Every structure is written in C-alpha cells, then in structure tokens.
N, C-alpha and C positions, 0 to 999 in steps of 0.2 A: 368169673371170680377164682382168684388162685392167690391162695393164702401161701407165703413162702419161711423159710430161713436161711438166712445164709451169713458165716463168719468171713470165711475167705472172697466170695465172690462167685463159685462159680454153683453154686443152688439160684442167687440171684439173676445169674444168665441166664441159665435154664428159667426158669419164670418169666422174665424179662420177652426171651423169642417164644411163646408159648405164647403169653398174651398177649403179644404183637397179633401176633401170628392169627391168632383165635377173637379178636380184638373186644377180650375182658380185661377189667380192671382187676391189678393185682394189689397184695398187701402180707405187709412187713410183720408176720406175727406176734414182734415180740413191740412192735407200737401202735397195735392192732388196738382200737379201742371196742371192745364188745357191744356198748348200751350204744353204739352208729350203728350196729349190723346192718347190710343190706341184705335185699334177698338175691339168691344168685338166678341167671337170666335162661340159660341152658346146658353150663356147665362146672365145675366144682372143684378145685384138683389143689392136689395139697404136692408142694415140690419143698424137697431137705435133703442134707445130706446126712447121708448112712454113718454111723458113729458108733464102732466097734462093733459090724455087724449086726445096730439095734435101731429104732428108732431114735432119735433124740427126746431125752426127757422131756422138754420145754413142750415140745410137740404133739406128745404123748397129752400134757395135760394144757394145753391149748384147745384140744380135742373136748375134751374133757369138761371144761371152762363155755363150750359154749352154747348156748340154751336149746331149752328141749323144742320149747316150738321151733326156732331155725333147721334143726333136724328134720322135723315134721312137714316142713315145707319141701327140703329136698324132697322128699318122701313121694309128697303126694302133688308135685309135680312132676317126677318121675325122672329128675335132674339127674346128667350122666355125672356119676364118682368116680374121678381117676386120681392116682398118686403118683408121680417121680421120684423116685430117690435115684440122687447123685451119690455114685462112690469111686472111691480112687483104683479098685480093682472087681470087685464084688460084692454084695448082697447079704448071701446067705440063708437065714428067713428070715429077715428083718417083713417081706410079705406078709408072711405068718402073722409076727407080730402086730402089724399095722391092721391087719383084717381082724386081728383077736381086738385091740382097742377102739375099731370104730364097733366090735361087737357088744362092746358096753355100752352103748348107746343107740344100740338096736339099728345101727347101721350095714350096707351093705358096699364095699368098692365094687366098679366096675373093670376096672383094671390097675395093673401096676406095671411100672415097666424102671429101667435101670438107665444112666448116662453114667459113664464113665470118664471122667476128667481126672487133672492132675491130683499126683496124694497131696497129703498136707499134715497127715498125723505124724507127730515126732516125739509125744509124748513115753516113750517105751523104747528100751534097747533095742534094736531090730527095725526101727521103721523112720523114715527118711523120708524125703519130698522127691519127687521123680527125677532123674537126670533131665538135662533141657532137651535133647534131641526125644526122650520119651512121654514130654510135658508137650512141646511143642506138635508132636503129634496128637497126644488127646486129644486135643484143644480144637487139631484140622479136624479131627474125623467126628467130634461130637456134634459140630453145628450139622451132618449129613441125620446125625444119630436123632437130634432133637428136632426136625424137621417131619421126618417117617412120625415120631411119634405124636407132635401135633395133628397131624394129617390120620392118625389111627383112631384120636380124642378126636377132631373134629365126627368125626361118622361113628362116634361111641361105639368101636370097636370094646369090644369083653373078652381079655386076655392077662395073662399074668408073663411077661416078655421081661424077664430080668438076669442077669448074673451071677447064679448063686455061689459057683466056686467050691473049690473043693473042702470036706466036712463043715455042711453048712450046723448042723444039731450043734457041733461041738462050741462052733463060733458062736454061734446066737445063744445056745441056752446055757453054757458055761461063762463064756469069756464076756459078754456083753451084763450079765449081771454084778459081774466084778466088777468092770469098767463103771460102770453106774454107782456102786456103792463103793469105789474106791480111788477112781480113776477123774473125780475133779475136784481139786484142792485148790481153794484160789489161794492159799497162802503159801504156796509155793512156788507163787511170781513175784518175782523180784528187776529190778535191772542192775545193771552195770555202772564201772565208774565212766564206759563211753556215751554213756546217756548224753546227749544234745539238746533235751529240752526241748523237741519239738512237738510232742503234743498229739504226732500220728496211732501212738497208741493207743490214746485215750480217744481219740476221734473214730477210729476203727471197729469199736467195740460194743456188737450189736446188743448187748446187755445196758450198755450207761454203766458197769463193773469199774473201767480205770477214769479214776482224776488225777489232775494233776497238782502236787502240793508241794509248794515251794521249788517250783520248778522238775519236780518228775513224776513217774505214776508213781498212782497209789491203788492197792485191788482193794475192790470191795468183797462180798458175799457171794455175790449174785453169777458168778462165773458159770458158763456152758461147754466151757474147755471149747471153746470153736479153735482158739491158736490166731485168731486174726492179730491178738495186740503184737503177737512173736511175728510172723512173719512180716508185717508190716514198716515192724522198725530200720530202718535204712540202714543205723550202724550195728546190728544186731547185738542190742543191750541191751535184750529183755529176755529173762532166762527163767524155764522151770527145772528148779531142783537141779540134778546135774543131768540131764536127760538129755536139754537139749544144745550142753556145748559142743563144737563143731557141728552141729547140724546144718540141714539145705532149707531154706524158705522159700515162698511161694505165693504168689499173693495175683490172683485171677487180673492180666494185665489190663484189661480196660474198665474196671471196677474206680469208680468215684468215690474220694471218703471227705463226710462232710457232717456239720456237727449234725447228731440226730436231737430229737422231743425225747428225753428219756424219762420214762416210768419207771419207778420204784415197785416190783410186784412178787 
C-alpha cells in the first residue's frame, strides 16, 4: 500500500514507480476515503514532497486521521513501514519530523529515503525553478535512485538514507514553522489579463481548491501551497502576490491532468 501526495507530479511519479515495482496499490491522499481503508499486505509506504524542509501539513493530518485499528494491524502483522521524501535538493530534519509524527500514533518507521527531483518552489525571493539542463539531469538521475530505493524497501531494509543539506536544524526548526504559519495564503493567488480560460489550473489542483467562475479561476480556502495551478498555466497567467513575477515554471513532463472527484475537507 502506497499513500502519496503530489502537486506538480514529482511525487506521483515516484509513488507510481515504487508501487509498480513492488506490486502495491497506491492511493492519492486528498481523494482517499478512510472509511474504505484496506489492510496493507507487506509494505506501507508514504511518498510526499518536502515542504520548506518539513512534511506537508495535510500529510501530517492524514496520519492522525487514520484509525487506531489500522495502525494496530501494522504492528501486529509486522508490516514494513517506509517513507520516501521528494525534494529539490535536501530534506534537512524532515525525517525526524516524520518520525515524531508517527510517534504520536505509537508507530515507528523502518526506513526513510530522499529522491532529488526538479525544484518547483517559487513563492519567496531567491527561489525559482531549475535551469532546463539541471531539470533534465535530475529527471534522468532520479530513475536509478527510485529503483534503488524500491529494491531496498522490498528487502525491508532499515535505514535513513537522505540528503540533509547544510544547517538542517535552522531550516526545519526555524524556517518550516514560519512557512506553516505564514506561507500558505490562498487569497494571494490571482489570474492576470492573459488568462485564456483553459481551466487547466482548476483541473490540476489536487485539493479541488480552484474553480472556474465566469471563465476564470477562483481560489478557495483549501490551498496547500503545492503550486500546481501556477506551474500548469500555459500562458503564465496565474500569479501569487508579487512573488511569482518573472519566475519559471515546472510540471512533471509525463503527468496527466484529469478531472478529480473533489472532497471538501
């Protein structure tokens, strides 16, 4: 069983590759109906992007929302619990944050891995997407890394194998709390006059937070700051305050956009 979250497609690619390699079912967290939860067979894997050197708040909430009997089954059957963190460059102390979150439901993780893929965060000064050469290099190198991780998870390896980067304590302990409090503001999203009313931003939103009204996107309150709406826009008409002006765009090249069954949570 693979639980995953993805906005621009990086983590979805990782989750799909891992699930196919191990013969597991994968479930998209925003669409998952906890009432219909199944018991994992031999592996339980969480795949998600690193948010400002921490774990996405919606992933943390999902872990807390899973019923107690589910976690008890994981323990009783000694199911291998693993986590794959997808990042642009580094994860800092996000693994410790994940372990602390699991500790609150009396669980332990067997292994935590990181996969480096193209950057997509553009909502602060100094942050932008990678150059095309760097993007292509990361996309090529990630394939071997994902298969390496899949093989280790298959063998129930126990380890933390991640790229932490410099000053991990500062990034996770100081920057992440600031991001969590001040970095997600749905009201700062807007469309410009160049909008062509294609609706791709609404279709790409994993939270079903963007709706087309009178031919133009409107943002609700369920934004998780994944930036899918921004990166998918073919004419760069989606902006976030003044932070995204003249910034680049990135969307996983193989990701398919389709209408989602929306749930307001």
